[in-house]
Each structure stands twice: as structure tokens, then as C-alpha cells.
Steps between C-alpha positions, in 0.01 A plus 500: 500500500443878476205734465492857365302759702414855425426784737183711540421858602725660753830391341536804283786745527614795279775385275420122514634323194715797407818302448318249278343796300843655450675189390258293295315604181231240568417675823487852324272330238269365781486847669411671167235235431357562843479874443342447156248250636385714780533843341693633792873532583512212747871463445555876626290431808702190577843644436445857624191504713349686676437239757142591566422449128672158500305407820165565329340151454426573130879549445638253754349198372616521123838638636580200715388266226720674247814464722430131592434421136810685380738329746346155414572561121860614579548181690359294224645677193825662612607246749337197337360368822223243430236628746234299329637199688338632817258270668256791553453869431305705754449863603349701774193686395605704195800277501272228364476699177883503478494120538222466230687714250853351554339158481361604163131481596462875429701724268700801640289780350156350623644433840621862556171647363300267728707608802445864445122443474535269810676771698244759408208278573627387838595856595153630419283214619452663835483882561840629622541485894209250533694176492837382628724204597648376820805275555465250791829376633593187692165332489360197309247518223260264685504734797417799286224312301345413838509864620337613166223239523419577863473867423329480167189686624718788627725552196573364157873447442665241284843336479671650198843339512611194692858581444714286735513359846409801721413744227138546391349803322131598545275715293182689568337835557707729740217508746489121516881469524498739799251272674719198421808679638330530840432123499855424406627738778295315754661170393860656484525425131740758326370675196599792271288718274655485148555811292272400217201687353274210426385175657647245247389131482161525663136529401528883497685448178187385315505789255862415411398145439230610253745719312763234480264217401413707187861576432635153565239332282611714206862370518619185338686256729754273343569124576819446704660192653624699807308437823383795698399513877178699523451765779145407538541119542863460594503209261671437165318609190577478126162515332479842331121541555524417872790742535290760328210457752750488806643841393146647528429321828838626643375863537262425787658182639780429745856472368597158636871561486602294801302205379642549153855481618431200736329323201804557273741377775273184547530445131881492501604858471802579706628822323306824430612766267334841553515703182414876519547803719555463878528180702160483675405143388856374584432617859162343514622162361784505758242531775295223366797259465850610594660181346415590136751667274406848379644738234382857463574630154516883492810563298767348282721374781198318643468320156869420495478348846211279414564122498237268368 
């Protein structure tokens, strides 16, 4: 049994999806629809850059979704691969929007507009330079939770992403993260400050939650038979109203990626197909369970090599 997974922020590169764009009219049409929906030339930013413009959260989020969605549609329509047979669809943070849209809970235009608003709201939830993120390597989530609980009077830091065995990402104010770094150093726990401009998936994102709550409630979610694995619960979901609420909760809550993958494997999944730019999720899944089969779909030859 296979699951389809979609990447989140950090997977973007200039020129991603270019070969699909040049070859397939359906991809050109999606790029045009994206530009028209957003009122900006997202396609130009993706295909030509500059990189610092693509790396702005407000552009990154719709851009990664556009490429993931476009590749999915090429696989389905041009190669006639029945991806709806997947046991689950799942995505990492913004990748959850790619999962919802390809699984037909949300239409393309609504999804890309939501992601532009989401990117803007998350970017502006905290004044620039006030918040940040820290990756902790080679430790267990229980150890980090214990450290955070023991020091909760000293600093307020949250686990933002439980990504894989030995990779946990934390969010908080820069001053609090600096205090945490000293504690981690004293315990010989390796950590790296991440080059991000906002502290995603923590309570500091409260303003973004308020913005997205209003926007998500305006959008009509469709019924679908495809099961999703939620970032917030790591459990399977298919109720459109629950999925709507979880999408709002996702902004301030931990992305439970490690638990999500383990849950899929425990429910019979032995093959993961990552659709979209980069191969971040493939690497994380490999660290969680090296015995599962993984395909990363970035270009046409990846599709041709895919065996279901």
C-alpha cells in the first residue's frame, strides 16, 4: 500500500517545475491560473527568481503548492496513474494544503489564495527579528519536552516540528531560544539556528490564526473519499468540517510528522511517494523507517521510474 506526501517550506528552488511547464499545456494553464488568482506573476518568480523573492514566505507557500499540484496532475492526466488508490494523502505544514487540494477537498484557486494569505499572516504575526526557530539534532522528543517543562519559568519555547528520529524543530522568541541553547549546550545536545524570519507553529502565531480562521471559514470544502493524515493529530481524517478546524489549529500547533509516518506504516503503508520540489520528506521518512520504499517525484524520469 502506498501513501502520497507533499513537501513544506524550504523545498523551493528557482526553476522548479520548469521541464513540466515547458512540455505540458495543463501546467502552463495552472501557472496562468495561479498568476490570475494572486494578481502577481508567481510563475516568473518560480521560473526566473530572484531567489530572495521566491524565499519570501508570502511567495514560497503558494509556489511550492503550485509545483506539487502541477506534478500531481501530470501524473494523473498525462501518465494516467491512479493516485487516488493511495491509502492516505499527507503533507508537511503547507504541504497539508497540497494534500487537501489534490484529494479534492479544496479547489486549486481557493487553495493558492489561502496560501498567499497564510504566508503573509505567518510572516507578519511577529515583528521581524523577534522570533526564530532552532533545529535540535540527535535527541528524542521526550527529552526535549522534559527540558522545556523543567525550564518553563525561564523561557517559553515550543516544539514546532517533530520531523523524524533525531530531528526536532523548536520555535520561540530569539531571547528565549538563546536561553534554551545554553541549556542544550550544557547537556551536549546539538542544535542549529534556522535561517527563518518567523517562529512558525507556536503560540506566537496567534495573529495568523485569527486571520486564517476568518479566511478558511469563507471557503467551501468538498466531500472526498480520500483519507488524509492530519499534522495536528497524526491520525486519519476525512470529515471536511474536522479538516477545516484542524487547518486552523495547525498554525500554532506542532507538526507531528514522525508520528504521522509511523501511523501510516502501522496501518499497512510500505511505500511513500513524495510529490513536489526537493526530497526533504523522503529523507525524513528514511530516518523514521529505512525499510519502506520511497519515490521522490521531481521530474518526468521520476514518474517513468515509478512502479505501483
